[in-house]
C-alpha positions in Angstrom: 100.7 132.5 92.4 101.7 130.6 89.2 101.7 127.4 91.2 98.2 128.1 92.5 96.9 128.7 89.0 98.5 125.4 87.8 96.9 123.5 90.7 93.5 125.1 89.9 93.8 124.2 86.2 94.8 120.7 87.1 91.9 120.3 89.5 89.3 121.7 87.0 90.6 119.3 84.4 90.3 116.4 86.8 86.8 117.5 87.8 85.7 117.9 84.2 87.0 114.4 83.3 85.1 112.7 86.1 81.9 114.7 85.5 82.0 113.6 81.9 82.6 110.1 83.0 79.7 110.0 85.4 77.4 111.6 82.8 78.3 108.8 80.4 77.6 106.3 83.1 74.0 107.7 83.6 73.4 107.2 79.9 74.4 103.6 79.9 72.9 102.6 83.2 69.7 101.2 81.7 71.7 98.5 80.0 73.3 97.0 83.0 73.2 98.6 86.3 75.7 96.5 88.2 78.3 96.4 85.3 78.1 100.1 84.7 78.4 100.9 88.4 81.4 98.7 88.9 83.0 100.0 85.7 82.3 103.6 86.7 83.9 103.1 90.1 87.0 101.5 88.5 87.3 104.4 86.0 86.9 107.0 88.7 89.7 105.3 90.7 91.8 105.1 87.6 91.4 108.8 86.9 92.3 109.7 90.5 95.5 107.5 90.3 96.4 109.2 87.0 96.2 112.6 88.7 98.3 111.4 91.6 101.0 110.1 89.3 101.1 113.3 87.3 103.7 114.8 89.6 104.9 115.4 93.2 103.3 118.9 93.3 99.9 117.5 92.8 100.4 114.8 95.3 101.0 117.4 98.0 97.4 118.6 97.9 95.9 115.2 97.1 93.9 114.9 100.3 92.5 118.4 100.0 91.6 117.7 96.4 89.8 114.5 97.3 87.6 116.3 99.8 86.8 119.0 97.3 86.1 116.4 94.6 83.8 114.5 96.9 81.9 117.7 97.7 81.5 118.7 94.1 80.5 115.2 92.9 78.0 114.8 95.7 76.5 118.2 94.8 76.1 117.1 91.2 75.2 113.4 91.6 74.0 112.9 95.1 75.1 110.2 97.6 77.7 107.7 96.9 80.7 109.9 96.1 81.9 110.9 99.6 85.6 110.9 100.5 85.5 107.3 101.8 83.8 106.0 98.6 86.3 107.8 96.4 89.2 106.2 98.3 87.4 102.9 98.0 87.3 103.4 94.2 90.9 104.2 94.2 91.7 101.0 96.2 89.5 99.1 93.7 91.6 100.3 90.8 94.8 99.4 92.7 93.6 95.9 93.5 92.5 95.3 89.9 95.1 97.1 87.8 94.9 97.2 83.9 97.7 94.7 83.7 95.9 92.1 85.8 92.6 92.6 83.9 94.4 92.2 80.6 96.2 89.0 81.7 92.8 87.6 82.8 91.2 88.3 79.5 94.2 87.0 77.5 94.0 83.8 79.5 90.4 83.3 78.4 91.1 84.1 74.8 94.5 82.6 74.1 95.8 85.8 72.7 99.4 87.1 73.1 100.1 90.0 75.5 100.2 93.5 74.0 102.2 96.4 75.3 101.9 97.2 79.0 99.5 99.8 80.3 96.6 99.1 77.9 93.3 97.5 78.5 90.9 95.6 76.3 88.4 97.7 74.4 86.6 94.9 72.4 84.9 91.8 73.6 86.6 88.4 73.3 86.2 86.9 69.9 85.5 83.2 70.3 86.7 82.3 66.8 89.9 84.3 66.7 93.1 84.6 68.8 93.6 88.3 68.3 92.3 91.1 70.4 91.6 94.7 69.4 93.3 96.9 71.9 93.0 100.7 72.3 95.8 103.1 72.9 93.9 104.8 75.7 92.8 103.6 79.1 90.0 103.0 79.9 87.4 102.0 77.3 84.0 103.7 77.2 81.5 102.8 80.0 79.0 101.5 77.4 81.5 99.0 76.0 80.4 95.4 76.4 83.9 94.5 77.6 83.1 95.6 81.1 80.7 92.7 81.6 83.6 90.3 81.0 86.0 92.3 83.1 83.8 92.7 86.2 81.0 90.1 86.1 80.2 90.5 89.8 78.2 93.3 91.4 79.9 96.2 93.0 79.0 95.1 96.5 80.9 91.8 95.9 84.1 93.8 95.0 83.7 96.0 98.0 83.8 92.8 100.2 86.7 91.3 98.2 88.7 94.5 98.8 88.9 93.5 102.4 90.7 90.3 101.5 94.3 91.4 101.7 96.0 88.3 100.2 96.0 88.5 96.4 95.7 84.8 95.9 92.7 84.5 98.3 91.0 87.5 96.7 91.4 86.0 93.2 90.1 82.6 94.5 86.9 84.1 96.0 86.2 86.2 92.9 86.5 83.1 90.6 84.5 80.8 92.9 81.7 83.4 93.4 81.4 83.7 89.6 81.7 80.0 89.0 79.2 79.0 91.7 76.8 82.0 91.4 77.2 82.9 95.1 75.1 85.7 96.4 76.8 88.5 98.3 75.8 86.9 101.6 77.2 83.6 100.5 80.4 85.3 99.5 80.6 87.0 102.8 80.0 83.7 104.6 82.7 81.9 102.7 85.2 84.6 103.3 84.4 84.7 107.0 84.7 80.9 107.2 88.2 81.1 105.5 87.0 78.9 102.7 90.1 79.6 100.7 92.6 78.6 103.4 90.6 75.5 104.4 90.3 74.4 100.8 94.0 74.9 100.2 95.0 72.9 103.3 92.4 70.2 102.8 93.6 66.7 101.8 90.5 66.5 99.5 90.5 69.9 97.7 88.1 68.7 95.0 85.5 67.8 97.7 85.9 71.2 99.2 85.4 73.0 95.9 82.4 70.9 95.2 81.1 71.9 98.6 81.4 75.5 97.6 79.2 74.7 94.6 76.6 73.3 96.8 76.7 76.4 99.0 74.8 78.4 96.3 71.9 76.0 96.4 71.6 75.7 100.2 68.5 77.5 101.4 67.4 75.3 104.3 67.6 77.3 107.5 68.3 74.1 109.4 71.8 73.0 108.1 72.7 69.3 107.8 75.2 68.2 110.5 78.2 68.2 108.1 77.6 71.8 107.0 77.9 73.0 110.5 81.5 71.9 110.9 84.7 72.8 109.1 87.7 70.8 108.0 90.4 71.6 108.6 90.3 74.0 111.6 92.8 76.8 111.6 94.5 77.0 115.0 97.6 79.1 114.3 96.5 81.5 117.1 97.5 78.9 119.6 101.3 79.4 118.9 102.1 75.9 119.9 105.6 74.6 119.2 106.6 71.4 117.5 106.4 69.3 120.6 103.2 69.5 122.6 100.8 67.1 124.4 97.0 66.8 124.1 96.8 68.5 127.5 98.9 71.4 126.1 96.5 71.6 123.1 93.4 71.6 125.4 94.9 74.2 127.7 95.8 76.4 124.7 92.3 76.2 123.3 90.8 77.2 126.6 93.3 80.1 127.0 92.3 81.3 123.5 88.7 80.3 123.9 87.3 83.5 122.2 89.5 82.8 119.1 88.5 79.1 119.2 84.8 80.0 119.3 85.3 82.3 116.3 87.0 79.4 114.4 84.2 77.0 115.3 81.5 79.3 114.1 78.9 81.7 115.4 76.5 79.0 116.6 78.8 77.3 119.1 78.6 78.0 122.8 81.1 76.6 125.3 79.7 74.3 128.0 82.7 72.8 129.8 86.0 70.8 129.7 86.9 67.3 131.0 83.2 66.4 131.4 83.2 63.2 133.5 81.1 60.1 133.0 81.2 56.8 134.9 80.6 53.4 133.3 80.6 50.5 135.7 83.7 51.1 137.8 85.6 53.2 135.2 85.7 57.0 134.8 85.9 58.6 131.4 86.3 62.3 130.4 85.2 64.2 127.4 87.8 66.8 126.5 85.4 69.6 125.5 81.7 70.1 125.4 79.9 72.7 123.3 76.3 73.5 122.4 75.3 74.2 118.8 72.3 76.6 118.7 71.0 75.9 115.1 71.5 72.1 115.4 70.1 72.4 118.9 72.4 69.7 120.3 75.5 69.1 122.4 78.8 68.8 120.6 81.4 66.5 122.2 85.0 67.2 121.1 87.8 64.7 121.5 91.3 66.0 120.9 93.9 63.9 119.3 97.5 65.0 119.0 98.3 62.4 116.3 96.5 60.6 113.5 92.8 59.6 113.5 92.2 55.9 114.3 89.1 53.8 113.9 89.3 53.1 117.6 88.6 56.8 118.2 85.2 56.4 116.5 84.3 53.7 119.0 85.3 55.8 122.0 83.3 58.7 120.7 80.3 56.5 120.1 80.4 55.4 123.7 80.5 59.1 124.8 77.5 60.0 122.6 75.4 57.1 123.7 75.9 58.1 127.3 75.3 61.8 126.6 72.1 61.0 124.7 70.8 59.1 127.7 72.0 61.3 130.6 73.0 64.8 129.4 70.5 66.1 126.8 67.5 68.1 127.9 63.9 68.1 126.6 63.6 69.5 123.1 67.3 68.9 122.2 68.5 66.8 119.3 70.9 63.8 119.8 74.5 64.9 120.5 77.2 65.1 117.7 80.8 64.0 118.1 83.8 65.8 116.6 87.2 64.1 116.7 89.8 66.9 116.2 93.1 65.4 115.1 96.4 66.4 113.6 96.0 64.0 110.7 93.4 61.6 109.3 93.2 59.2 106.4 90.3 59.8 104.2 89.4 56.1 103.7 89.9 55.1 107.3 87.7 58.0 108.5 85.0 57.2 105.9 84.7 53.5 106.8 85.1 54.1 110.6 82.4 56.9 110.8 79.9 55.9 108.1 76.7 54.4 109.4 77.2 55.1 113.1 74.0 55.5 115.2 75.2 58.9 116.3 76.7 61.5 113.9 80.5 61.5 114.4 82.9 63.7 112.3 86.6 63.7 112.1 88.5 67.0 111.2 92.1 68.0 111.1 93.5 71.0 112.8 96.4 73.1 111.4 98.8 75.1 113.6 100.4 77.1 110.8 99.7 78.2 107.2 102.1 77.2 104.5 103.4 79.5 101.7 100.6 81.3 100.0 101.9 80.7 96.5 102.1 77.0 97.1 98.5 77.0 98.3 97.3 79.0 95.3 99.1 76.7 92.8 97.6 73.5 94.4 94.1 75.1 94.2 94.6 76.0 90.6 95.6 72.5 89.7 92.6 71.0 91.5 90.2 73.4 89.9 91.6 72.6 86.4 91.2 68.9 87.1 87.6 69.4 88.2 86.9 71.4 85.0 88.4 68.7 82.8 86.2 66.1 84.5 83.2 68.2 83.9 
């Protein structure tokens, strides 16, 4: 009986705290809807975690308490506080703990780190290195510090929560803020594995600048370059160190569904080893696809080794033939993609620039290197770009 009374008192205290928190949020909502909503959700998640950490006895009835909490909050405040949303707020607080937020703010201000477990209450002072820190967590919802802590809308953080890797999540958060991505642009970049491609690219600066251009791209008909990726992530093929171009092609066809996802939503498979005859010689195009938005055939030539300027000449031959014999009425001229294990930026540039048909060269990667190494390389590239700017 005594335990039941303690549990009831604990729950009432939890409910009272969160009700007061949400009432405070309603008062401040006119100032900044997105900031207050995000801050509110983080604080709710923080309060739930505090309750969970209060003791093992309370953890036993945590699921039951969450259901009851969701019902009471929904009754008082309407939609948006169901059990699923409360767990999402809890997950949000775990993904953005006070320590990480504090480190982020200190990095911007140049201040020294205070004791663990505190969070910034005041805004960053541009002229001074010191930060005023409260003893309690978290600050009031009407504090201007929240705008600096969570500058993106809540819907962006909901999408970021689905990015499991910490480094990738931090990258997308920073790039979305730096480039002003909309939520749809953020979703598109995550779906396209922009973090992994940028980290693996030989020209990381160009990839980051491409992310900047993404925010201003509104043309429903994309340029040819925007429809293709570089590099392509083919770790799902599970190929060993020694393999032939035939092995690569067979593996791509075996995992065609995965390959189509990697290519993008607009690609449709047409065929493999498409034959064409010139004079007395037969040639074969490894893979042929159709791109719906570009409205053209895409011819893919697979190269196990390094890209060579001679590959550009061979692809030009294929495209000239396809433009004359394969395309149908209303279709645009075909595009060539040379998919290779390695390419030199200069050789590819001078070999492919100015061709009568669009030809692109892209690398493929069969495995992902260590996440920390990728994150460090990206950080250095971004710092270099900012110094140039």
